N, C-alpha and C positions, 0 to 999 in steps of 0.2 A: 504494502500497499504505499511506503516512505515513495519507491520510487514514482506510480501514479500524482502523486502529489505531486511530486519536483516536476516530473515536464509541466505540471498545466494542460493536461487534457482533458476534455470528459468523459468521466466514468464513472458508475453504477459498483457498489460493493454489494453484492449476494451473500449472504450470509449462511451456508447451510450446515444443521442439525449433525449432530458426532460429533466424532474427535478421532484420534490416531486409531486409540484401540477400535471402533466401531466407525468409519468410516458411514457417512450419510449414502445412500443406496444410491442417488441420481447423479453423483461422481463418478459412479461405473459409463453415465452414459455419454462423458468426456473423456476421460478417459482409462485402457484394464487397471491398473494398479489403484485409482480410488488416490489418488493422490492430490492435495493441492501446494500451491498456484495453480489456475487454468484462466488462460484469458479466452473469454468465450468471443469471436466475433457477430457481425448482423450475419455473415452471411451461412453464420454454421462452425463454421474451419474454428478449430483451437489447436494453442499455443500452451506447451509445458515447460516446467522446468525454470526457474529461476534465471538462473543468467540468459536464458533464453526469451524469456519474456521483458526483462528489465534490458536490455539492448536492444530489443525490438521499439520500444518504446521510448528508448533516448533517441535511436535514430527518427523517429519519427518528431523529434523539435532539435534540433541540429541548435538551434538559437540558446537552449539552453546547456548547451557544454557540457553533457552528462554524459558523453566519449568522445575519445578526441577524435579526431578527424581519421578519417578512412584512408588505408595509406598510407599512413605515419609509422615509424616507429612508434610514438606514443602510443597509437588504438593499437599495437601487438606487444607495447606492455601492458594498456588493460587487459585485454585478453588472457593474456599470460598469469595476470593478478587472479580474475576472474576462474581460470583455470585451476592455480595455485588454493584457491578456496574454495572450490565447489571439491576434487581434490584430495585436498592434503589437509584441508578444516574439518568441511563436514563432510566427508568420507571417512578420516581419521575420527573420528566422532564417533561415525558406524557403525567402523570397524572394532568398537572396545566395547566393554560390558558393561562398563558406566562411562556417565562425557564426563570422568575425571579431568578436570584442566590441568592439575600437576604429575598427570602421567604419560611419561613418552609412549608416543611420539610425537604425540600434539605438544606438548610441553616446552620441544624444541621448537616448534612450527613458531610457536606464540613466541616463544624467543627472539626469533629471528625477524617477525614481525614488528615486534618491536624494538630490535636494534633499529631496522630499518624504519620507524616510523620517529627516531631519536635525530633524523636527520629531514625529515619530511613533515608537511602538513598534514597531509593525504597518502592515500596510498600509490598516485601515480605522480607525487611534486608536492603542487601548491593548489592545486585543483581538485576538489572535492567532484567523485565521478562516482558511477552506479558499483563497484568495485567494493567502493565504501559502506555503501547501504549493504549490498550484501556482506561485504564482512561483521556490518555492523550489527546487523541481525543475529548473527551465532553469538557475537560476542555479549550483546544486554541480555540473553540468555544464558547465555553460560557461564560467564561470570562472575556472578550476582553471590554466591554461594564462598568465592572462595579471591576475588578480588583484590583485596588491602592481603589474604596471606602470599600473593603472586609476587605481586609489587612491578608491575608493567605501567610503569607510570610514563611510557609515552602513548601505550594504550590507550590506561584511562587517560590521557590528556585528549588523542585524538577521538575516542569516544561522546569525550566532550564537546568537541567542538564541532561533529556531525551532529547534538544529540541542541547542537543551541540554532540551526539554519532553522527561518521559520514555520519551511514545508513539511519538513519533516515532526519538529513540535506539532504540529497540525495534524500531520495524519497519525499519530502517536493520540490525540485526543480522540478522534474518530474512532483508531480500534480499538479504544478502551481499554 
């Protein structure tokens, strides 16, 4: 929802009852895995997977500068971050018995991100991007239990910068 808010595109949020343990049966109409989020278009086609959805939305609003211009090394760096977050952060979390940030290899990856953010305001430099949204979605949930214990001050500062964006704050209020 944060990516949608950042684009300034018109959109409607459809909440379905259920949850991860028992997803709503209507999700099966859109995706065989019954996993959200799903972007449904007026012609009935759908797009799944957060990185694909966010990059698509960002490309619709180039004036918002949520992804670097295609054909540039910065765009490829952005793609690199999106794949890293998907495979090495979210994927690492799914491969462990618990989502404990203190356990390697997830801790190692987060420490590397913390080091990167010591010299960068955002993941791809000084510009906010959807890669920041994607990582923030993980960090905001997973870090709540152990943030102080981890001592990843650069990630914490970065997360505060993300949260201070007006459209992020608005999306968080809507999400409840």
